[in-house]
Backbone bond lengths (Angstrom), bond angles and torsions (degrees), N, CA, C in turn:
res aa  C-N    CA-C-N  psi(-1)  N-CA   C-N-CA  omega(-1)  CA-C   N-CA-C  phi
1 X - - - 1.457 - - 1.559 108.79 -
2 X 1.348 112.83 159.40 1.426 118.42 -177.33 1.539 111.08 -98.96
3 X 1.318 114.46 -167.18 1.495 121.09 -173.48 1.535 108.85 -66.73
4 X 1.310 121.43 -30.91 1.417 121.67 -176.98 1.553 110.45 -63.14
5 X 1.311 118.09 -31.31 1.446 120.20 177.61 1.536 113.05 -77.54
6 X 1.299 114.77 -17.18 1.512 118.97 -176.86 1.510 114.69 -99.90
7 X 1.334 118.37 -30.12 1.451 123.33 -175.71 1.535 109.42 -107.64
8 X 1.314 115.78 137.50 1.445 120.12 -178.64 1.567 109.20 -117.97
9 X 1.287 115.41 111.81 1.469 118.71 174.62 1.528 112.93 113.67
10 X 1.334 113.66 162.57 1.449 121.69 -179.30 1.524 109.03 -143.05
11 X 1.298 117.82 138.91 1.455 123.52 171.73 1.519 109.87 -124.63
12 X 1.301 117.53 110.19 1.470 121.88 -176.91 1.504 110.09 -112.95
13 X 1.313 116.89 120.03 1.478 122.09 173.71 1.488 106.01 -116.40
14 X 1.353 113.93 109.46 1.457 122.22 -176.43 1.577 110.26 53.78
15 X 1.273 113.67 44.17 1.481 119.99 -179.40 1.526 110.76 -108.03
16 X 1.300 114.51 170.89 1.474 120.91 178.23 1.520 109.52 -113.61
17 X 1.325 118.18 159.35 1.459 119.55 178.61 1.507 114.03 -70.55
18 X 1.330 114.86 161.24 1.451 122.40 -178.55 1.521 108.34 -55.52
19 X 1.330 118.02 137.94 1.425 126.87 175.20 1.547 114.47 66.29
20 X 1.299 116.63 13.97 1.491 121.42 -176.21 1.528 110.05 -58.50
21 X 1.283 120.50 -38.82 1.441 121.71 -176.33 1.542 112.95 -77.80
22 X 1.333 115.67 -11.50 1.468 121.30 179.31 1.507 110.54 55.23
23 X 1.351 118.47 26.54 1.465 122.69 178.31 1.504 113.33 82.89
24 X 1.314 117.44 9.03 1.496 121.26 -175.90 1.561 106.66 -123.62
25 X 1.323 116.03 111.87 1.458 119.91 -178.70 1.498 113.35 -59.77
26 X 1.338 116.97 -38.03 1.450 121.02 178.59 1.501 112.37 -61.18
27 X 1.314 114.97 -44.55 1.514 119.31 176.84 1.519 110.93 -66.37
28 X 1.313 117.06 -35.34 1.450 121.36 -179.73 1.470 110.14 -61.22
29 X 1.359 117.94 -41.99 1.429 121.54 -179.07 1.519 111.23 -77.44
30 X 1.338 117.67 -50.10 1.455 122.41 -172.41 1.559 111.43 -67.05
31 X 1.342 116.83 -42.25 1.432 121.11 -176.99 1.519 113.73 -94.93
32 X 1.298 114.05 -60.27 1.517 119.76 -174.95 1.481 113.17 -60.87
33 X 1.312 118.13 -38.35 1.459 121.67 -175.53 1.509 114.20 -97.71
34 X 1.362 116.62 -36.92 1.450 119.66 -171.25 1.523 114.70 -106.98
35 X 1.330 117.57 -26.49 1.502 119.93 -177.06 1.524 109.59 -141.99
36 X 1.360 116.05 71.18 1.458 121.71 -178.18 1.461 118.14 -55.85
37 X 1.365 115.34 -22.13 1.480 116.87 176.61 1.510 114.77 -62.04
38 X 1.328 116.00 -20.29 1.456 119.06 176.06 1.524 115.39 -80.04
39 X 1.322 116.32 -7.75 1.460 120.93 -177.56 1.476 111.01 -96.84
40 X 1.351 115.56 129.33 1.432 120.68 -178.91 1.560 112.15 -105.07
41 X 1.339 115.80 119.99 1.458 117.15 177.66 1.505 111.36 -63.74
42 X 1.319 118.87 -30.39 1.496 122.65 179.59 1.507 108.87 -64.44
43 X 1.325 117.97 -44.18 1.476 120.78 178.50 1.571 110.46 -64.56
44 X 1.317 116.81 -41.05 1.466 119.18 178.67 1.529 111.41 -67.23
45 X 1.276 118.89 -38.28 1.466 118.13 179.09 1.535 110.41 -69.66
46 X 1.356 116.30 -36.89 1.480 119.19 175.86 1.541 111.49 -64.71
47 X 1.328 117.14 -42.85 1.452 120.03 178.51 1.496 111.64 -63.65
48 X 1.331 118.64 -40.09 1.428 123.35 177.31 1.516 113.50 -66.84
49 X 1.308 118.04 -42.78 1.443 122.73 177.49 1.546 109.81 -65.21
50 X 1.326 117.37 -39.81 1.459 120.59 -179.88 1.538 109.03 -66.71
51 X 1.319 117.03 -41.78 1.483 120.12 175.70 1.491 112.64 -58.58
52 X 1.331 117.24 -38.90 1.450 119.28 178.07 1.481 112.96 -69.85
53 X 1.360 116.35 -40.59 1.461 120.80 178.69 1.537 112.29 -61.00
54 X 1.311 113.87 -38.51 1.470 120.61 178.44 1.514 114.98 -76.94
55 X 1.344 115.20 -10.40 1.472 120.37 -179.26 1.527 115.46 84.41
56 X 1.350 114.38 9.13 1.465 118.93 -177.89 1.580 110.46 -77.52
57 X 1.311 114.95 -24.46 1.505 120.10 175.03 1.530 106.33 -135.69
58 X 1.314 115.98 168.57 1.466 121.67 179.26 1.538 109.05 -64.77
59 X 1.312 114.44 165.68 1.482 122.62 179.63 1.540 107.71 -62.51
60 X 1.308 114.85 138.18 1.469 120.69 179.17 1.534 110.93 -67.85
61 X 1.321 116.31 -23.46 1.477 119.96 176.96 1.526 112.26 -59.04
62 X 1.304 118.43 -18.48 1.455 121.57 177.45 1.534 110.83 -68.37
63 X 1.315 118.00 -16.57 1.433 120.42 -179.81 1.535 114.17 -91.84
64 X 1.326 116.44 -3.40 1.481 123.42 -170.73 1.529 111.32 -54.78
65 X 1.316 116.63 -40.33 1.475 117.68 -174.60 1.529 112.48 -110.18
66 X 1.340 116.32 12.90 1.466 122.63 177.31 1.494 114.05 -59.52
67 X 1.315 116.78 148.09 1.462 122.06 169.44 1.516 107.92 -103.45
68 X 1.357 115.42 130.63 1.479 122.17 -170.86 1.543 106.56 -122.35
69 X 1.319 113.69 136.13 1.491 121.42 174.15 1.515 106.18 -125.80
70 X 1.363 115.41 125.10 1.476 119.40 -178.95 1.517 108.15 -128.89
71 X 1.350 115.37 121.80 1.469 119.52 177.33 1.529 108.79 -124.54
72 X 1.329 114.49 131.47 1.441 122.33 171.32 1.541 108.27 -136.38
73 X 1.321 116.97 123.13 1.476 121.23 179.93 1.524 109.62 -75.54
74 X 1.309 115.26 141.74 1.502 119.24 -178.03 1.501 113.07 -67.13
75 X 1.312 119.37 -24.69 1.464 122.65 -176.68 1.509 111.96 -102.10
76 X 1.308 118.28 10.03 1.515 121.01 -177.90 1.504 109.05 -66.92
77 X 1.326 116.95 121.91 1.482 120.01 179.73 1.524 109.61 -98.48
78 X 1.273 121.75 -5.84 1.469 125.09 -179.65 1.511 109.70 -92.13
79 X 1.411 116.59 -55.17 1.435 119.49 176.28 1.528 105.46 -115.11
80 X 1.294 115.60 104.34 1.440 120.68 -174.18 1.551 110.65 -60.87
81 X 1.338 114.78 141.34 1.487 119.56 -169.79 1.518 115.26 -59.62
82 X 1.329 119.88 -26.92 1.450 120.83 -177.44 1.494 115.30 -59.78
83 X 1.318 119.08 -20.47 1.488 120.89 -178.81 1.559 109.01 -68.13
84 X 1.310 117.98 -25.75 1.478 119.61 179.10 1.539 111.45 -60.99
85 X 1.327 115.00 -40.66 1.480 119.31 -179.64 1.562 110.13 -66.90
86 X 1.353 117.24 -37.69 1.436 121.65 175.93 1.504 110.14 -63.86
87 X 1.313 116.92 -42.72 1.495 122.00 177.44 1.496 109.49 -62.33
88 X 1.306 118.40 -43.33 1.437 122.58 -179.94 1.573 109.39 -59.76
89 X 1.308 116.55 -47.42 1.501 121.26 179.58 1.533 109.12 -61.02
90 X 1.341 116.44 -40.99 1.470 120.48 177.94 1.531 112.20 -56.62
91 X 1.318 115.94 -49.81 1.461 119.91 179.77 1.484 114.48 -70.97
92 X 1.308 117.89 -30.80 1.511 120.66 177.13 1.503 107.95 -61.63
93 X 1.252 120.30 -28.75 1.448 121.02 178.84 1.501 111.90 -68.76
94 X 1.323 120.11 -32.56 1.459 121.61 -174.58 1.534 112.85 -105.18
95 X 1.278 119.79 -27.82 1.519 121.67 -175.24 1.533 107.70 -91.35
96 X 1.352 115.04 124.17 1.463 120.42 -172.52 1.507 114.57 -72.74
97 X 1.312 118.65 -30.15 1.479 120.00 -178.41 1.523 109.32 -108.46
98 X 1.311 117.50 108.53 1.494 121.70 179.57 1.536 114.31 -53.53
99 X 1.334 117.76 -26.80 1.422 120.93 178.25 1.486 113.65 -67.91
100 X 1.339 118.26 -13.07 1.444 123.78 178.09 1.542 112.31 -81.40
101 X 1.340 113.57 -6.31 1.482 118.61 179.75 1.503 111.48 -107.47
102 X 1.273 116.76 110.52 1.474 124.16 -179.25 1.512 110.20 -105.07
103 X 1.335 117.77 126.82 1.479 117.69 178.97 1.543 108.64 -124.69
104 X 1.309 114.58 152.71 1.429 122.18 173.95 1.566 105.64 -137.94
105 X 1.344 112.94 109.71 1.446 118.85 -177.29 1.527 113.18 -127.56
106 X 1.371 115.57 8.13 1.453 117.13 -171.17 1.570 113.96 -115.52
107 X 1.316 115.06 27.27 1.484 121.29 -177.40 1.562 104.51 -118.89
108 X 1.373 114.70 132.65 1.443 117.57 174.88 1.521 111.67 -69.66
């Protein structure tokens, strides 16, 4: 088993969701960090699920009970705040209890 089966939870501070860059550093910067409206949580969840089905990553069911903390500052000019909402949508797809997902998006 991989790390997903061993570690429970995620803490993201101005971070981007898993597989956001799609293996392309340019896309990672231009979309994930600077223009989050271009990033689709649906595409990311599909990519993640497909990776698990193919055995490239651990089973997504390992995330079901994870506790997730996502912080994006409103005035962040490096990682635009909108990516936090995309990340939240991504984890809502896999985490069964919405109360396990804590977000902070209202601090400069």
